[in-house]
Residue, then its C-alpha position, 0 to 999 in steps of 0.5 A: m722834175q718830170h719836165r727836166t728828166l724828159a728834156r734830158v732824155l730827149i737831148a740824150m736821144s738827139l745826141s745819140f741820133i746825131a752820133c749814129a748819123s755821123q757814123a753812117a756818113c763816114l764812107d770811103n771816099v771814091v775815085l772815079v777814073h774815066g776812060n780814053a778821051g773821056s771826061p769826068s762827066d762820064w761818071n754822072a750816072t754812077v755819081s747819081t746812084l752813089k749820092s742816092q745811097g748817102y754819098t756827097d759830092a765832096q766824097l767823090y773824086r773825078p780826075n780829068w786826064g788825057s786828050k779829048t780829041n786824039p785818043a791815039i796819043n794817050d798812054h799811061g805816062a806821067a802826064n796822064t797818071n799824075p792827075v789820077k795820083a793826085s786825086m787818090q792822094a786827096a781822097r785818102a787824105a780827106s777820107c774819114t775811114g783812111r781808105i778809098d774805093v777806086i772805080g775805073h772804066s776802060m783805059g782808066v782801069t789800067l791807069a788807076m792800077k799804075a797810079i796805085n802801084e806808084l803810090a804804093y796804095s794797095t793797102s789804102v784801097n778797100s774796093f777796086i772795080g775795073i769796068a771794061g778794062a784791059q789788064h792783059g792788053l788788047e788784041s787790037c793793039g797787037v803784041y808788043p813790040f810788033n804792029v804798035f802804031t800809036p802811043t795808046c798801043g805802045s810800050n806805055g800802052l795796051s799792046i799785049d805784053s807791053p812793059l806797061i801791061l806786064s807791070v800791072k799784072n799779078k798785083r793787088y789793087g785793093s782788099k777786094m777786086y772786081s771786074i765788070k765785063s761783057y762779051i759783046d764789048e765793041v772796044v775791048c773785044y774788037g778782034s777777040c775778048y781773050v788774051y792767053g785764054s782769059h777775058t782781058s777785062n778780068i783782073d788777076d786774083q779778082n774776088a768776083t767778076y760780073n758779066f753783062a750783055l752791054g756795050h763798052f759804054g753801057l757797062k759804065d752807065y747801066t751797071t751803077n747799082t752793081q758798082a754801088s753794091l761793090v763799093f759798100q762791100 
């Protein structure tokens, strides 16, 4: 009888451990949106950090969008937004929590914003993290409709006050929104970091912003612990 009782206790403990482990593994799926002329592999450092903290490859979605050789032709049109939307839809459908987290870098930030707007997914996103983005446009692109020479800076691009930029302002992109930025960002701060008195990487109504003395790509590659901590909040 003692052996049977001990066996039952051990089985119960094992089942309890399995249940706890299963519960711990239930994490929001994460969508990682690369920047202009980038590729899914740009997120390798972030993926490595997230996997070290319990994520699996199946929980991490990396849409691939845009020309890799001619960044000036990339804008926020359907050809580039649709792959991002498809990843968000797949991530949410497979999420054990029913929600997702979204991390964007550079133009991937505003592309993710547009995708969330079009999908009406703001309540489906837990944490939205914008790294080196330009929600308020880029001074290097000029003020729409003047000095707009490429699609990236055009009406569906990152010129200040473009229709695209106006469409992504003052909206929710998740329950919590964070920006990661730099004042020495050689891309975002080319000319000036500021648009109408605010650093353009700031997200309207953000919960917090984090400043690092890093360049445009260093912000993505060397802040992975911060990114992971914000996903888990």
